[in-house]
KEKE-3310 file (N, C-alpha, C; in steps of 0.2 Angstrom, whole numbers, plus 5000, padded with zeros to 4 digits):
npx = (4906:4921:4927:4920:4906:4891:4877:4864:4855:4840:4831:4816:4805:4796:4781:4776:4788:4791:4781:4784:4797:4795:4784:4791:4802:4794:4789:4801:4802:4794:4794:4799:4805:4816:4815:4805:4803:4813:4806:4795:4802:4811:4797:4790:4802:4803:4791:4790:4800:4798:4803:4810:4820:4827:4839:4843:4860:4866:4879:4889:4899:4913:4907:4893:4879:4863:4854:4843:4832:4820:4808:4805:4815:4818:4829:4838:4854:4858:4866:4880:4888:4899:4906:4913:4914:4924:4940:4947:4937:4925:4911:4896:4890:4902:4910:4901:4899:4911:4915:4905:4895:4885:4879:4877:4872:4866:4863:4862:4864:4872:4884:4901:4910:4901:4898:4910:4911:4899:4894:4882:4874:4869:4857:4848:4837:4836:4835:4843:4853:4856:4869:4866:4873:4868:4868:4875:4875:4887:4895:4896:4882:4877:4870:4860:4855:4847:4836:4830:4816:4816:4810:4812:4822:4833:4838:4848:4839:4832:4841:4842:4830:4829:4841:4839:4828:4834:4843:4834:4830:4842:4844:4830:4834:4847:4839:4830:4840:4845:4860:4865:4868:4866:4854:4858)
npy = (4897:4891:4902:4907:4914:4909:4910:4923:4938:4946:4961:4967:4978:4985:4980:4978:4975:4962:4955:4957:4950:4934:4933:4932:4921:4911:4911:4910:4895:4890:4894:4894:4901:4908:4922:4926:4927:4933:4946:4948:4947:4958:4971:4969:4972:4986:4989:4984:4993:5006:5013:5023:5019:5004:4995:4981:4968:4957:4945:4930:4923:4933:4940:4951:4948:4950:4966:4976:4990:4995:5009:5028:5037:5049:5062:5056:5049:5037:5023:5017:5002:4992:4977:4970:4970:4982:4986:4996:5006:5018:5014:5013:5001:4992:4992:4989:4975:4969:4971:4965:4967:4977:4994:5009:5027:5040:5053:5057:5071:5079:5071:5071:5061:5060:5068:5073:5062:5064:5080:5084:5080:5089:5094:5082:5072:5062:5056:5047:5032:5014:5000:4985:4968:4952:4935:4921:4903:4901:4913:4931:4934:4945:4964:4975:4989:5002:5019:5029:5043:5061:5066:5054:5045:5034:5023:5013:5001:5002:4997:4985:4977:4979:4969:4956:4956:4955:4943:4932:4933:4930:4917:4912:4914:4906:4894:4893:4893:4881:4877:4878:4892:4909:4916:4923)
npz = (5154:5157:5155:5144:5136:5140:5139:5142:5149:5149:5150:5145:5145:5139:5131:5117:5111:5118:5113:5100:5102:5107:5095:5083:5087:5088:5072:5066:5071:5063:5050:5033:5021:5018:5014:5016:5029:5032:5028:5036:5048:5047:5047:5057:5066:5062:5065:5081:5088:5085:5072:5061:5049:5044:5040:5035:5033:5024:5026:5018:5022:5017:5008:5003:5002:5005:5006:5012:5014:5022:5026:5030:5019:5016:5019:5025:5031:5022:5026:5018:5010:5010:4999:5009:5026:5031:5040:5041:5037:5045:5044:5052:5049:5047:5058:5068:5063:5062:5076:5083:5090:5098:5093:5095:5094:5101:5100:5085:5077:5087:5089:5090:5080:5070:5064:5058:5046:5041:5035:5034:5044:5055:5049:5048:5046:5060:5075:5084:5081:5076:5077:5076:5077:5070:5076:5070:5070:5064:5069:5069:5056:5049:5050:5059:5053:5063:5064:5072:5072:5073:5085:5093:5101:5104:5118:5130:5133:5124:5116:5119:5116:5103:5100:5105:5096:5083:5087:5087:5075:5068:5073:5066:5052:5051:5056:5045:5031:5035:5036:5022:5010:5010:4998:4982)
capx = (4909:4928:4928:4916:4900:4887:4871:4863:4848:4839:4826:4813:4800:4789:4777:4776:4795:4792:4775:4788:4801:4790:4783:4798:4804:4788:4789:4809:4801:4789:4797:4801:4807:4820:4814:4796:4804:4817:4801:4790:4805:4811:4792:4790:4807:4803:4785:4792:4807:4797:4811:4810:4823:4829:4843:4849:4866:4869:4885:4888:4907:4916:4903:4889:4872:4858:4853:4835:4830:4813:4805:4805:4822:4820:4834:4841:4859:4862:4871:4890:4890:4905:4906:4916:4917:4932:4942:4948:4930:4923:4904:4892:4890:4908:4912:4898:4901:4918:4917:4900:4894:4877:4884:4872:4873:4860:4861:4867:4868:4878:4888:4909:4912:4896:4900:4916:4909:4891:4895:4873:4871:4863:4850:4847:4828:4837:4839:4847:4857:4863:4869:4864:4874:4865:4874:4872:4878:4895:4896:4889:4882:4874:4869:4854:4855:4842:4838:4823:4815:4818:4808:4810:4828:4835:4843:4850:4832:4828:4844:4841:4825:4833:4846:4834:4825:4839:4846:4827:4831:4846:4841:4826:4837:4851:4836:4826:4845:4848:4867:4865:4870:4861:4853:4861)
capy = (4890:4890:4911:4909:4916:4904:4914:4933:4938:4953:4964:4969:4982:4986:4972:4977:4972:4957:4950:4955:4942:4930:4932:4931:4914:4906:4913:4906:4887:4887:4897:4888:4902:4912:4928:4929:4927:4940:4952:4948:4951:4968:4973:4967:4976:4991:4990:4986:4998:5013:5016:5027:5016:5001:4994:4973:4968:4950:4939:4924:4924:4938:4941:4955:4944:4952:4972:4977:4993:4999:5015:5033:5036:5057:5065:5050:5045:5032:5020:5015:4997:4991:4972:4967:4973:4983:4987:5007:5011:5020:5015:5009:4991:4988:4993:4984:4969:4969:4972:4958:4969:4983:5003:5015:5033:5041:5060:5060:5079:5082:5068:5075:5056:5059:5075:5070:5060:5066:5086:5087:5078:5094:5094:5075:5070:5056:5059:5041:5027:5010:4994:4978:4963:4946:4930:4913:4898:4901:4918:4936:4934:4952:4969:4978:4997:5007:5024:5034:5051:5067:5066:5046:5044:5028:5024:5006:4998:4999:4993:4977:4976:4977:4966:4952:4954:4952:4936:4928:4935:4925:4909:4911:4912:4901:4887:4892:4890:4876:4877:4881:4898:4914:4914:4928)
capz = (5156:5155:5153:5137:5139:5141:5139:5146:5152:5144:5153:5141:5148:5132:5131:5114:5109:5122:5110:5093:5102:5104:5087:5079:5088:5084:5065:5065:5071:5056:5043:5026:5017:5024:5010:5018:5034:5034:5026:5040:5053:5048:5049:5066:5070:5062:5069:5088:5090:5079:5067:5055:5046:5045:5033:5033:5028:5027:5022:5018:5020:5014:5001:5005:4998:5004:5008:5013:5016:5025:5030:5027:5017:5015:5022:5030:5031:5019:5026:5013:5014:5004:5000:5015:5030:5032:5050:5041:5035:5050:5044:5059:5048:5049:5065:5071:5061:5066:5083:5086:5096:5097:5097:5098:5093:5105:5099:5079:5075:5088:5089:5086:5075:5063:5063:5053:5041:5038:5035:5034:5050:5061:5046:5045:5053:5063:5082:5085:5075:5079:5074:5079:5073:5069:5076:5072:5073:5061:5069:5065:5047:5046:5054:5056:5056:5064:5064:5073:5070:5079:5093:5099:5105:5107:5124:5133:5134:5115:5111:5124:5113:5097:5104:5106:5091:5080:5089:5085:5065:5065:5073:5060:5045:5051:5056:5038:5029:5036:5034:5017:5007:5008:4990:4978)
cpx = (4917:4929:4925:4911:4895:4880:4872:4858:4848:4831:4820:4806:4792:4787:4778:4781:4794:4786:4779:4794:4798:4788:4788:4802:4797:4787:4795:4807:4798:4790:4800:4806:4811:4819:4809:4800:4809:4813:4799:4794:4807:4805:4789:4794:4804:4796:4787:4795:4801:4801:4808:4816:4826:4833:4847:4853:4867:4873:4885:4896:4910:4909:4897:4881:4865:4857:4846:4835:4824:4813:4805:4812:4825:4824:4838:4847:4858:4867:4876:4889:4894:4901:4909:4914:4924:4936:4945:4940:4928:4916:4901:4892:4895:4912:4907:4899:4907:4922:4911:4897:4887:4882:4878:4874:4866:4859:4866:4869:4871:4883:4896:4910:4908:4897:4903:4915:4901:4890:4886:4871:4867:4858:4847:4839:4829:4840:4845:4848:4858:4862:4870:4869:4868:4869:4872:4876:4886:4899:4893:4889:4879:4874:4864:4856:4848:4841:4831:4821:4818:4818:4808:4818:4828:4841:4844:4842:4830:4832:4845:4836:4826:4838:4843:4830:4830:4843:4837:4827:4836:4845:4838:4830:4842:4846:4834:4832:4847:4856:4867:4867:4863:4861:4855:4855)
cpy = (4894:4898:4911:4912:4912:4906:4921:4932:4946:4954:4969:4971:4984:4979:4972:4974:4964:4952:4950:4949:4938:4927:4928:4923:4908:4904:4908:4900:4885:4889:4893:4890:4908:4920:4932:4929:4933:4948:4953:4952:4957:4973:4974:4972:4984:4994:4993:4992:5007:5017:5019:5023:5011:4997:4985:4971:4961:4946:4937:4924:4930:4944:4945:4952:4947:4961:4975:4982:4997:5006:5021:5035:5045:5059:5061:5050:5038:5027:5015:5009:4992:4982:4967:4973:4975:4988:4996:5010:5011:5019:5011:5001:4990:4988:4990:4976:4964:4966:4965:4960:4975:4988:5006:5023:5038:5048:5059:5066:5079:5077:5070:5069:5055:5064:5076:5071:5061:5074:5087:5084:5082:5095:5088:5077:5062:5058:5052:5036:5021:5005:4989:4973:4957:4940:4926:4910:4898:4909:4924:4935:4941:4958:4971:4986:5001:5014:5027:5043:5055:5067:5059:5045:5037:5028:5014:5002:4996:4996:4984:4974:4974:4969:4957:4950:4952:4946:4933:4929:4929:4920:4910:4909:4907:4890:4886:4890:4884:4870:4877:4890:4902:4913:4922:4933)
cpz = (5153:5152:5147:5140:5136:5139:5142:5145:5150:5148:5147:5146:5145:5131:5122:5108:5113:5117:5101:5094:5100:5098:5082:5079:5086:5075:5064:5067:5066:5050:5037:5023:5020:5019:5015:5027:5038:5032:5034:5047:5055:5049:5056:5069:5071:5068:5080:5093:5087:5079:5063:5050:5047:5039:5038:5030:5030:5022:5022:5016:5021:5009:5004:4999:4998:5007:5008:5016:5019:5029:5027:5025:5016:5017:5025:5028:5030:5022:5018:5015:5007:5005:5008:5021:5032:5038:5049:5039:5042:5052:5049:5057:5051:5055:5069:5069:5065:5073:5086:5091:5095:5097:5095:5098:5096:5100:5090:5077:5080:5089:5087:5078:5068:5060:5055:5046:5038:5039:5035:5040:5055:5055:5046:5050:5055:5070:5085:5081:5078:5076:5078:5075:5073:5069:5076:5071:5069:5063:5067:5056:5044:5051:5052:5060:5055:5065:5067:5072:5073:5084:5096:5100:5108:5114:5125:5131:5128:5113:5114:5119:5104:5098:5102:5099:5084:5081:5088:5078:5064:5067:5068:5054:5046:5052:5048:5033:5031:5034:5026:5017:5008:4999:4987:4975)
residu = (ALA:ALA:GLY:GLY:VAL:THR:GLY:CYS:LEU:ALA:THR:ILE:SER:ASP:VAL:THR:VAL:VAL:ALA:SER:VAL:ILE:ARG:LEU:GLY:GLN:THR:ALA:LEU:LYS:SER:LEU:ASN:VAL:ASP:ASP:PHE:ILE:GLU:GLU:SER:MET:ASP:ALA:ILE:MET:ASN:ALA:ALA:SER:LEU:ARG:LEU:ALA:SER:LEU:TYR:LEU:TRP:ASP:GLY:ASP:GLU:LEU:LYS:LEU:ARG:ILE:MET:LYS:GLY:ARG:HIS:ALA:GLY:MET:PRO:LEU:PRO:ASP:CYS:ARG:ASP:THR:PRO:ASP:PRO:ALA:ASN:PRO:SER:LEU:GLN:SER:ARG:THR:PHE:LEU:LYS:GLY:LYS:PRO:MET:LEU:ILE:LYS:ASP:TYR:ARG:ARG:CYS:PRO:SER:VAL:ARG:LEU:PHE:ASP:PRO:LEU:ALA:ARG:LYS:ARG:PRO:VAL:ARG:SER:MET:ALA:GLY:VAL:PRO:LEU:THR:GLY:ASP:ALA:GLY:VAL:ILE:GLY:VAL:LEU:ILE:ALA:ALA:THR:GLY:GLU:GLY:ARG:PRO:MET:ASP:GLU:THR:THR:MET:PHE:GLY:LEU:THR:ALA:LEU:CYS:SER:GLN:MET:ALA:ALA:GLY:ILE:ASP:ARG:THR:LEU:GLY:GLY:HIS:ARG:LEU:PRO:THR)
# end
């Protein structure tokens, strides 16, 4: 409307993802505790997208308030998250947060820009890595960084599912906090 986005349509083919999106939406409506909601959301996202590692970063204003890492970390490139997203920082978190749109690295080990900043990229047990923004009522409130194991590539369909799951999580966080700030 008037040149602005008023909605979107996503087609999700995996029944696991569809069921998880619905479950997260229902949980978002019932949940009273933001910590429990985030924990349940992270588990649902890990299982639905068959992720090896998921890291969630939530900002309140310019301050990093919450950092959660789930999954198998051995040998993985652990995202370096600074307190504030920085345009001069090429990290996936900063780029995803500042652009406000999902970013996908389909083949982590062969990506030239990855190898520039991660000299061990060719030896990592990761196939794909993605950054998905969590957009709430006040704009981007956080970023989910997701990684798959060696035999499990991510594609655009996977990104649609992750984006839908992150939208439900962001809505649940907004609803649970009710306009209050994230706990420290």
